[in-house]
Structure formats: structure tokens, C-alpha cells
C-alpha positions in Angstrom: 40.8 -15.2 25.6 42.2 -16.5 22.2 39.5 -17.0 19.7 39.2 -18.3 16.1 38.7 -15.8 13.5 34.9 -15.5 13.1 33.5 -15.0 9.4 29.6 -15.0 8.9 28.2 -15.7 5.5 24.6 -15.6 4.9 21.9 -14.7 1.7 18.9 -12.6 2.1 16.0 -10.7 0.2 16.1 -7.3 -0.6 13.9 -7.0 2.4 16.1 -8.9 4.6 14.3 -11.9 4.8 16.1 -15.5 4.6 13.4 -18.1 4.3 9.5 -17.8 3.0 7.0 -17.0 5.9 6.1 -20.1 7.1 10.1 -20.8 7.6 10.4 -23.1 4.8 14.1 -23.1 3.3 14.5 -20.8 0.0 17.5 -20.6 -2.4 18.5 -16.8 -2.6 21.9 -17.2 -3.6 23.1 -17.7 -7.3 25.5 -19.8 -8.8 28.5 -17.5 -8.5 27.4 -17.0 -4.7 27.4 -20.7 -3.9 30.3 -21.4 -5.5 32.1 -18.4 -3.6 30.4 -19.9 -0.4 31.8 -23.5 -0.9 35.1 -22.2 -1.6 34.9 -19.8 2.0 33.8 -23.4 3.7 36.9 -25.0 2.0 39.5 -22.3 3.6 38.1 -22.3 7.1 38.7 -25.0 9.9 35.1 -25.3 11.0 31.5 -24.6 10.2 28.9 -23.8 12.7 25.3 -23.7 12.6 22.4 -23.6 15.3 20.1 -26.9 16.3 17.3 -25.1 14.4 19.1 -25.2 11.2 19.7 -29.1 11.5 16.0 -29.7 12.2 14.7 -27.3 9.5 17.3 -27.9 6.7 18.9 -30.8 7.5 22.5 -29.5 5.7 25.7 -31.6 5.4 27.9 -28.8 5.7 30.4 -30.1 3.4 32.4 -28.8 0.4 30.8 -30.2 -3.1 33.4 -31.2 -5.7 31.1 -29.4 -8.4 32.6 -26.1 -7.1 35.8 -26.9 -5.4 38.6 -29.5 -6.6 40.2 -31.9 -3.9 37.9 -30.4 -1.3 38.8 -30.0 2.3 35.6 -30.5 4.5 35.9 -28.5 7.8 35.1 -29.7 11.2 31.3 -29.5 11.4 30.2 -27.9 14.5 26.3 -27.9 15.7 25.2 -25.6 18.8 22.7 -27.8 20.2 21.3 -27.1 24.1 19.6 -30.0 24.5 21.3 -32.2 22.3 18.1 -32.9 20.0 20.3 -33.7 16.8 18.7 -36.6 15.1 20.6 -39.6 14.4 20.0 -39.8 10.9 20.7 -36.1 10.5 23.1 -35.6 7.5 25.5 -33.5 9.7 26.3 -36.9 11.2 27.4 -38.8 8.1 31.0 -39.9 7.9 32.0 -37.4 5.2 33.5 -35.1 7.8 34.2 -34.7 11.7 31.2 -33.3 13.5 31.4 -31.7 17.0 28.0 -31.2 19.0 28.0 -28.8 21.7 25.2 -29.2 24.0 24.4 -27.5 27.5 26.3 -29.1 30.5 24.1 -32.1 31.7 22.3 -32.5 28.3 25.2 -34.4 26.7 24.3 -37.5 24.4 26.5 -39.7 23.0 26.3 -41.1 19.2 27.4 -44.5 17.7 30.0 -43.0 15.6 33.6 -42.5 15.9 33.6 -39.3 13.9 30.9 -37.7 16.1 32.1 -35.8 19.6 29.8 -34.3 22.0 30.8 -31.9 24.5 29.0 -29.7 27.2 29.3 -25.8 27.7 27.7 -23.5 30.0 24.1 -21.9 29.0 22.3 -18.9 30.1 19.0 -18.3 31.5 17.4 -18.8 28.1 19.3 -22.0 27.5 21.8 -20.5 25.0 25.1 -22.2 24.8 27.7 -19.6 26.1 30.0 -18.1 23.2 32.7 -17.7 25.1 32.9 -21.2 26.2 32.2 -22.4 22.4 35.2 -20.1 21.1 37.4 -21.1 23.7 36.5 -24.8 23.5 37.1 -24.5 19.4 40.5 -22.8 19.7 41.7 -25.3 21.9 40.8 -28.0 19.2 42.9 -26.3 16.4 40.0 -24.1 15.0 41.6 -20.8 13.9 39.2 -19.5 11.2 35.5 -20.3 12.0 32.6 -19.8 9.7 29.1 -19.2 11.0 26.3 -19.9 8.8 23.0 -19.5 10.9 20.3 -19.8 12.1 19.3 -16.1 12.5 19.3 -16.4 16.4 22.9 -17.7 16.3 24.2 -14.9 13.8 22.5 -12.4 16.2 24.3 -13.9 19.2 27.5 -13.9 17.6 27.0 -10.1 16.6 25.8 -8.8 19.9 28.6 -10.4 21.5 31.0 -8.4 18.5 32.4 -11.8 18.3 32.4 -11.4 14.4 36.0 -10.3 12.3 34.1 -10.6 8.9 30.2 -10.5 7.7 29.3 -11.5 4.0 25.6 -11.0 2.8 24.5 -11.9 -0.4 21.3 -9.5 -1.3 19.2 -11.8 -3.8 16.4 -9.5 -6.0 13.7 -10.4 -4.3 10.9 -9.3 -2.0 9.4 -11.6 0.0 7.6 -10.1 3.1 5.9 -10.6 6.2 6.1 -9.6 9.4 7.0 -12.6 11.2 9.3 -14.2 8.3 12.6 -14.8 9.5 15.6 -12.6 9.0 19.6 -12.6 9.0 19.7 -11.6 12.8 16.6 -12.4 14.7 16.9 -13.0 18.7 16.0 -10.3 21.1 17.4 -7.2 19.3 18.8 -4.1 20.9 17.2 -1.8 23.4 18.1 1.7 22.4 20.4 3.4 19.8 23.6 3.4 22.2 23.3 -0.6 21.3 23.3 -0.3 17.7 26.2 -2.9 16.1 27.9 -0.6 13.9 29.5 -1.9 10.4 32.0 -0.3 7.8 31.6 -1.6 4.5 34.8 -3.4 3.0 33.9 -4.4 -0.2 30.7 -4.5 -2.6 30.4 -6.6 -5.6 28.0 -7.6 -7.9 26.9 -11.4 -8.3 24.8 -12.7 -11.1 21.8 -10.7 -10.2 22.5 -9.8 -6.9 25.0 -7.9 -4.9 27.6 -9.5 -2.4 28.3 -7.0 0.8 31.5 -7.6 2.7 31.2 -5.9 6.5 33.7 -5.7 9.3 32.1 -4.6 12.6 33.1 -1.1 14.3 34.2 -1.9 17.4 
């Protein structure tokens, strides 16, 4: 199967958390890392998140001119099994095109010319099949895909080994909480044989934190 080149980009605290214990969004990245993130968005064909990120953070997923001159906004993609994206969500604004991938039979149309809704098959838990997603995106001309969250979506890509580059910015903070969201949630592995092995490509200090660039060992 031909599929896009997949990049995961995320930020976490020193203890691996990505939000407050109550799941409220928390800024972890420094200004230098935010600039890097926007430049990365500007270089890809599409940026993808799950519906929980839309409902909790309401992101635009565009590129700010403050950080990138003459920005090229990527296609915004939402994995939304039951098509719960609110009609007033910022991701539906006309700053860029948006593709909502729902579960088959749950497609709901929006009255915006720049918004498309398509269906893909789902698994027993209602999660959208990533083979279908990546095949669909490749057919639409997406050669480079940036995955930004949430943690269940990131886990799904890692579990299937559908990741070419993994960037993790680690901020100098401790958040704590056994139920606090982490970079990769989901069901996790069952035993040591299922460990997802990484190799370090590069390490750079950014502001008060550190940026790790990994690739998967397949």
C-alpha cells in the first residue's frame, strides 16, 4: 500500500504528561518550539488530529504568519468516527480546506464548500481504520502527513508502525497524576515482545527544554 510519509509531533512534561490532571490543555512548548512546529506544518500536505482534540482544544490547525512568512496552510484532517465535529468548530473556518473522516454510515455533510466528509471502515471499538485513512489521503495527493494528536490517535499510529519521524519536545515541568493524559494512551502493549523500539536521530536544546527526534526501529 502506498501511503504518506508520517510525522508525529508533540510536547510533554518531564514525566510524560501532555495536559493537566483534569485534561485541560496546557502550553508546554517554548516559543522556539512553537516556531518549529509552525514551520513543520508549513512543510506538510496535511495535518491530522482526532475528534477529542477538536472537542477539548478547538484548534485551527493553520500556520501563523507571525512564525512563517507567506504560510501554506495544509489540509486539515479530523478522525471523527461518529461525526461529532461541531458546526462552529474553528477547524471548519475558511482559512484552509478540511477533511473529516467518519465511520462508514456516520457521514454528515456540512454547508461549507471547503469541508469534505468521507467514510472509512472502523474496528470493534469504533476507531477508524488507519489503512483506509492513509490510502485515502495518498489518493488525495497527501505525500507528507503531520499527526498532532490526541494521545489515542498517536498511539494508534505508533502501534501500527505507521510513523517515519517522531518529534517530542520535553518541557522542564512535572505535572503528575496517574490518570493524566500522556503522549501515547490507548490500550498499550501486552508484553515485552510488543515494545515499540525507537532510535534517536537527533537531540537539540530549545529554550528551557529539549527536542528529541526519533525514528522507529522496524
